[in-house]
LONUTI-929537 format. One record per residue (C-alpha): residue number from 1; residue in one letter; x, y, z. Coordinates in steps of 0.2 Angstrom, whole numbers. Example, Ala and Ser with C-alpha at 12.3 -4.5 7.8 and 13.67 -1.06 7.14 Angstrom:
2
NODE  1  a  62  -22  39
NODE  2  s  68  -5  36
END
This chain:
147
NODE  1  m  -58  -53  -20
NODE  2  p  -76  -58  -24
NODE  3  g  -82  -50  -8
NODE  4  y  -74  -34  -13
NODE  5  l  -82  -35  -30
NODE  6  i  -99  -38  -23
NODE  7  s  -96  -22  -12
NODE  8  v  -91  -12  -27
NODE  9  i  -106  -18  -37
NODE  10  f  -118  -14  -22
NODE  11  l  -111  3  -19
NODE  12  l  -112  8  -37
NODE  13  s  -130  1  -38
NODE  14  t  -135  12  -23
NODE  15  l  -126  28  -28
NODE  16  l  -128  30  -46
NODE  17  p  -139  45  -51
NODE  18  q  -152  34  -60
NODE  19  s  -155  24  -43
NODE  20  t  -160  40  -34
NODE  21  d  -178  37  -38
NODE  22  s  -176  19  -30
NODE  23  l  -168  27  -15
NODE  24  l  -182  40  -13
NODE  25  l  -195  25  -13
NODE  26  r  -185  14  -1
NODE  27  t  -189  13  18
NODE  28  f  -174  15  29
NODE  29  p  -172  10  47
NODE  30  l  -175  24  60
NODE  31  t  -159  21  69
NODE  32  g  -152  39  72
NODE  33  k  -135  34  65
NODE  34  l  -135  50  54
NODE  35  f  -137  67  60
NODE  36  h  -138  84  50
NODE  37  v  -145  101  54
NODE  38  a  -148  112  39
NODE  39  p  -141  129  40
NODE  40  s  -153  143  42
NODE  41  p  -154  156  35
NODE  42  f  -145  151  19
NODE  43  f  -138  167  11
NODE  44  q  -134  170  -7
NODE  45  g  -116  172  -12
NODE  46  r  -109  163  3
NODE  47  p  -101  146  3
NODE  48  y  -108  134  16
NODE  49  f  -103  117  22
NODE  50  l  -117  105  23
NODE  51  e  -112  93  37
NODE  52  l  -116  76  42
NODE  53  f  -112  67  59
NODE  54  i  -111  48  58
NODE  55  d  -113  36  73
NODE  56  i  -106  21  64
NODE  57  p  -88  14  69
NODE  58  p  -75  20  56
NODE  59  d  -70  3  52
NODE  60  s  -88  -2  47
NODE  61  l  -91  13  36
NODE  62  e  -89  10  18
NODE  63  s  -94  28  12
NODE  64  a  -104  43  15
NODE  65  s  -112  53  1
NODE  66  i  -123  68  -2
NODE  67  f  -137  68  -16
NODE  68  f  -138  85  -22
NODE  69  k  -147  96  -35
NODE  70  t  -150  114  -39
NODE  71  d  -166  121  -46
NODE  72  s  -158  121  -63
NODE  73  s  -154  102  -62
NODE  74  l  -166  88  -67
NODE  75  q  -157  74  -57
NODE  76  f  -148  72  -40
NODE  77  q  -129  70  -41
NODE  78  a  -121  58  -29
NODE  79  l  -105  66  -22
NODE  80  p  -94  58  -9
NODE  81  l  -92  68  7
NODE  82  e  -75  74  14
NODE  83  k  -71  69  31
NODE  84  y  -66  83  42
NODE  85  r  -63  83  61
NODE  86  g  -75  69  65
NODE  87  r  -89  75  53
NODE  88  f  -92  73  35
NODE  89  r  -96  88  24
NODE  90  f  -99  95  7
NODE  91  r  -95  112  2
NODE  92  y  -108  121  -8
NODE  93  d  -101  137  -17
NODE  94  p  -114  147  -26
NODE  95  q  -100  154  -37
NODE  96  n  -98  136  -44
NODE  97  l  -116  131  -43
NODE  98  p  -127  146  -45
NODE  99  s  -145  143  -39
NODE  100  n  -161  150  -30
NODE  101  t  -164  133  -21
NODE  102  i  -154  118  -17
NODE  103  t  -161  101  -13
NODE  104  y  -151  87  -5
NODE  105  f  -151  71  7
NODE  106  f  -137  60  14
NODE  107  t  -133  42  13
NODE  108  a  -120  31  23
NODE  109  t  -115  13  17
NODE  110  e  -108  1  29
NODE  111  k  -96  -13  24
NODE  112  n  -109  -26  29
NODE  113  f  -121  -18  16
NODE  114  g  -131  -8  28
NODE  115  l  -138  8  21
NODE  116  h  -143  23  31
NODE  117  a  -151  39  25
NODE  118  t  -156  56  32
NODE  119  p  -167  66  33
NODE  120  l  -182  53  35
NODE  121  d  -200  55  39
NODE  122  t  -208  44  53
NODE  123  s  -211  30  41
NODE  124  g  -192  29  36
NODE  125  k  -194  37  19
NODE  126  i  -181  50  13
NODE  127  v  -188  68  14
NODE  128  p  -175  79  5
NODE  129  v  -170  96  12
NODE  130  t  -174  110  1
NODE  131  l  -166  127  5
NODE  132  r  -170  143  -3
NODE  133  l  -155  155  -5
NODE  134  v  -159  172  4
NODE  135  d  -153  189  0
NODE  136  p  -144  194  16
NODE  137  i  -149  212  15
NODE  138  k  -167  209  13
NODE  139  y  -166  196  27
NODE  140  y  -159  208  40
NODE  141  e  -170  222  34
NODE  142  a  -185  211  37
NODE  143  r  -179  205  54
NODE  144  d  -175  223  60
NODE  145  r  -193  228  55
NODE  146  e  -200  214  65
NODE  147  r  -192  220  81
END
């Protein structure tokens, strides 16, 4: 039981919104255990799944989260990721969270207190992804003009 309590305290201390600043200042190992490709283009009015692939044995994984904010929010929200067919994902729906831009990063916590994050720069610092929602009509009109 004490080990479980320590895990819960550690997990809460690393995932609460007020700890986001400390996560952004922390250096993470460049292990390649987390993989994410941002969707591009990112169209307005369309729901998207932001997906994370994790190379950590399932019996060692404690949790996977996305830290997410829109251009109208001041702080990141830590949200658990849903596991679906071998990947973890978060569904962004612009009907529920209208925005012009979204910013996010992912974390994964191991049961042995290991903590991983993505995306990272070459020194191991988190570099959140910022996506601007694009009007699909304007996008395709501009693309057709370039041809």
